[in-house]
C-alpha positions as CSV (number, residue, x, y, z in Angstrom):
1,M,-0.2,-0.1,0.1
2,A,1.2,3.3,-0.6
3,N,0.4,7.1,0.2
4,Y,-1.2,9.4,-2.1
5,L,-2.0,13.0,-1.6
6,Y,-5.7,14.8,-2.4
7,I,-5.0,18.4,-3.2
8,F,-8.0,20.2,-3.6
9,R,-8.8,22.9,-5.9
10,G,-11.6,25.2,-6.1
11,G,-14.6,24.2,-4.5
12,N,-15.8,27.8,-3.4
13,M,-18.4,27.7,-0.4
14,Q,-18.5,31.8,-0.3
15,D,-22.1,31.8,-1.5
16,L,-23.1,29.2,1.0
17,S,-25.6,29.9,3.7
18,P,-24.5,29.1,7.0
19,Q,-27.0,26.3,7.0
20,Q,-25.5,24.9,3.8
21,M,-22.2,25.3,5.0
22,E,-22.8,22.9,7.9
23,E,-24.5,20.5,6.0
24,N,-21.8,20.6,3.4
25,M,-19.1,20.3,6.2
26,K,-21.2,17.0,7.4
27,R,-20.9,15.5,4.2
28,W,-17.0,16.0,4.1
29,G,-16.8,14.6,7.7
30,A,-19.0,11.4,6.5
31,W,-16.5,11.2,3.8
32,M,-13.5,11.4,5.2
33,G,-15.1,9.0,8.3
34,Q,-16.1,6.5,5.7
35,L,-12.0,6.7,4.5
36,S,-11.1,6.4,8.1
37,Q,-13.2,3.3,8.7
38,T,-11.7,1.4,5.6
39,G,-8.3,2.3,6.8
40,N,-7.7,4.3,3.9
41,F,-7.4,8.1,5.8
42,K,-4.1,8.7,7.2
43,S,-4.2,12.7,7.5
44,G,-5.3,16.0,6.3
45,E,-6.9,19.4,7.1
46,P,-8.4,22.5,5.3
47,L,-5.9,25.1,4.4
48,A,-6.2,29.0,5.6
49,D,-6.7,31.6,3.1
50,G,-3.7,33.6,2.0
51,G,-0.1,32.7,2.7
52,R,3.3,33.7,1.4
53,V,5.4,32.8,-1.1
54,V,9.1,32.5,-1.2
55,S,10.7,32.2,-4.7
56,G,13.9,32.4,-6.4
57,K,17.6,32.7,-6.1
58,K,17.2,35.9,-3.6
59,K,14.2,34.1,-1.8
60,A,12.0,37.0,-2.9
61,V,8.7,36.9,-0.2
62,T,5.3,38.0,-1.4
63,D,1.7,37.6,-0.4
64,G,-0.4,34.9,-1.9
65,P,-1.1,32.6,-3.3
66,F,-3.1,34.3,-5.4
67,G,-5.1,33.0,-8.5
68,E,-8.4,32.1,-10.2
69,T,-10.7,30.6,-7.2
70,K,-10.6,27.4,-9.4
71,D,-7.4,27.0,-9.1
72,L,-6.5,27.9,-5.5
73,V,-5.7,24.9,-2.8
74,G,-8.3,24.7,-0.2
75,G,-6.7,22.0,1.7
76,Y,-5.1,17.9,1.6
77,L,-5.6,14.7,2.7
78,I,-3.1,11.6,2.7
79,V,-4.9,8.4,2.0
80,T,-3.4,4.8,1.9
81,A,-4.2,3.0,-1.1
82,A,-3.1,0.0,-3.1
83,S,-2.6,1.6,-6.5
84,L,-3.1,5.1,-8.4
85,D,-6.3,4.1,-10.0
86,A,-7.6,2.8,-6.4
87,A,-6.7,6.2,-4.8
88,T,-8.6,8.0,-7.7
89,E,-12.0,5.8,-7.3
90,L,-11.6,6.8,-3.7
91,A,-11.5,10.1,-4.7
92,R,-14.4,10.2,-6.5
93,G,-16.3,9.9,-3.4
94,C,-15.3,13.5,-2.6
95,P,-18.1,16.0,-1.7
96,I,-16.3,18.9,-3.7
97,F,-17.8,17.2,-7.0
98,E,-21.6,17.8,-5.5
99,R,-21.2,21.8,-6.3
100,D,-19.3,20.9,-9.7
101,S,-17.0,23.6,-9.0
102,G,-13.8,21.9,-7.6
103,S,-10.9,19.4,-8.6
104,V,-9.1,16.6,-6.8
105,E,-5.4,16.4,-7.6
106,V,-4.1,12.9,-6.9
107,R,-0.6,12.3,-6.5
108,E,1.8,9.4,-5.2
109,V,3.9,10.5,-2.3
110,R,7.3,9.0,-2.8
111,E,9.1,7.6,0.1
112,M,12.5,9.1,0.7
113,K,15.0,7.0,1.6
114,M,17.6,9.2,3.8
């Protein structure tokens, strides 16, 4: 079994009412609970708005990241699965797709040998 990183992009929830937001969070909790029950969930958290970007040889610091809402990373999960195909299939259950405004990037986490 390998570890996979789910990177959540988009899924803008700014226009939801407090009740809709609560219902949406319950669906996320249920999905993540199911991943836990099947032994696939390892960790994950939503990300705060804003942040900083450090770049280049001079290590320039800028506020950000900024970009189109659909491209912003809103959170991540780490799951374990038998293959990329299996991890991708698990991602299909994500509530981000209910609003048709987000995506889940599925990437295998390589183990570093030190």
